[in-house]
N, C-alpha and C positions, 0 to 999 in steps of 0.2 A: 103068427110070427108079434111077438113081442116087441117094442119100439120102444126103445131108452128116453130117457125125459127130454135130450134135447134135439132127437129127431120131431119129438110129439108137441113141442114149442115151436122148431120151424114151419111144423103144419097148421098149429093154429096163426102163425105171424102169415103165412100165405093166404089162409083163408080170409083173416083180417085185411089184405091185401086187394083180393077179390081174383087170384090168382088162384088154377086149381097145383096139386101135386101127386107126388106120384102115392096107392096105396100102399099098407104096410105089406100088403102081399107080392105086390111089384118090387117093393125095395127088398126086399126077402129074395127077390129072384133077384134080380141087379145084383146084390151082395153077392151070391151062388156063381153067377154068371163071370163076372171079374174073379173070384175066388178060382173056380176052376182053371178059368184061361189064365192063372197066374198073371192079372195085369196089372201092366208095371204103369203104362201110356194111356190113358183114359181119355177120351172125349164127353164132355157134356155139353150136349147142344139145348140149350134153355135151363138156365142155372134156376130161374126161380128162388125161391130162398133157403134152396141148399138142401133139400128134403132128399132127390135123388143124389145130390153128390154124396152126401152125409152116408146114403146105404154105400156107393160104390165105392166110396174111402174105405169104408167097413172090409169090403171084399178084397180090395187090392194089394200088392205085396207093401211091405212097411217103406220102401224107398221109393213108392209110384210118385207118380204125379198127376194130378187133373187139372185139366184144363178145360175152362168151363166158360162158356160163352152167353151173353144175354144180355140185350137190348138197355135193358132199363139198368140205371146205376143203383136205384134204390134195392129193389132186388139183389143186387150184388152186394152193394154194403151188408143189407141181411146176412146173406149167406156166406160172406167172410167173417160176420162173428160166428154164426152157426159152427161153421166148422172150426173157429178157434174153441168155443165151446166145447167142443168133441176131442178136444185135445192134437188137433193137428195143428202141426206149425206152419209157418206162411209158406215155406217151402216145397210144400204136400199139394199145394193150388196154384193154379196160374191161372186169376180171371180176368176174360178180356172181354171189354165193351165192344158191340156192336150188333152189325145186322150177321144173321148166321152164313149168308152167302158171299159178305164181303170179308168175314174173317177165314172161312173155312180154305181158300185157295192158298193162304198166306201158312198155312200150317206143313208140317215135312211130309212127303210121300214115305208111305210104306213104316212110318215111325211109332203107330200104335196098335195097343192090341184089342179096344174095344172102344166104341162110339155109341151112344147113346143117343136118343133123340128124343125130347117130348117139346115140340115146338109146334111153327104154325102147321099144318098139314098140306096144304097149297104148295108149300116147297118142299116134301119129302120126296119126291122124284130128284131133285136139284142135289137136295141134302145126300141120299142115297151113292149119288155118283160118287160126289165127293169124299163119301166114306170106303170106295172103293178104291179112290185113290190112297186114304189116309191108311189105311187099314193093310197091316202084315200078312201074308197067306197064313188062313188058320185065324183069324180076327174075327171078331165079333160084331157086329151091327144089331142094335135092341131099338125098333121103333115103337112108342107108347101109344097108346090109341087107334091101334090097327084094325081094331073091329067097329070103330068110327060108332060103338053105342046099339050094333047090329046092321047098323045101316048099311055096310061096305057089302054085306051078305043078300042084301036088299036090291035088286035090278032096277026095281018100280023106282027106287028114291034117284034123282038125277042133279039134287045141286053140286053146284061147284065144289064145295070143299069133300062131299062125300065121293065125286066121280075121281076127284085128283087123290083121294088116300086110297080107291078101289086101283087106281092104274100104277102108284105106286106099290102097292101089294102084290099086283098080276107081274109085274117088271121083277120084280123079285123073286119070285113064286117061278116065272119061266126063263129067268135067266140061270147061264152056264155057270156062273162067276161065285153066286151063293147056293149055301146048304140052308133053307128056311122053314121053318115052324111057328104055328103060333100059340100063344099061350093064352089059354082064358081068365084074363088076369085083369082087373078093374076092365077098362074098353080093351084090352087084348094087347099083350104084348106080341110084336112079332120080332122073333131073335134068326138072327141069319148068320150061320158063319162064311167068311169067305173062301173060295172052294181055294184049295192048295195049290 
């Protein structure tokens, strides 16, 4: 999937800041998920330099608003420039500084069409619980890094991060509240529709 120069520059800035960003394939999948869901209200947990947000905005409705959360003000400054360079008016993005687990409880119940999480895997279980409250029935949750570089499927790997990630994936798989699937892109995208 081709990536426009704005997102390529954002990806390069992420590398300079020492942070990862979604791959081109993951970005294309995010765009499709947003488009198929006719997403108007989207939450992006882990702004980074705006790569994932840029892909999401490309798939969302033109009147849609992306709410993006990150703890690092420098990342958000870069993302704000990236969103503007892509032609998005400021009214299309709401950039919130803070810890995801502090910000998510302040967002409205059943008001969102899509929640994308590219964040600390140790908080995935808690963020997934928050997403269930935030998403309207039929809304979509997407977790980045769901395969943990192959570690999640190997039961002999027992480090804390892998165990917590494995628990988050299992909780979604076993819950009647979700219809999940893992896409083998990047480190694995877990896509789960909130049951109707």
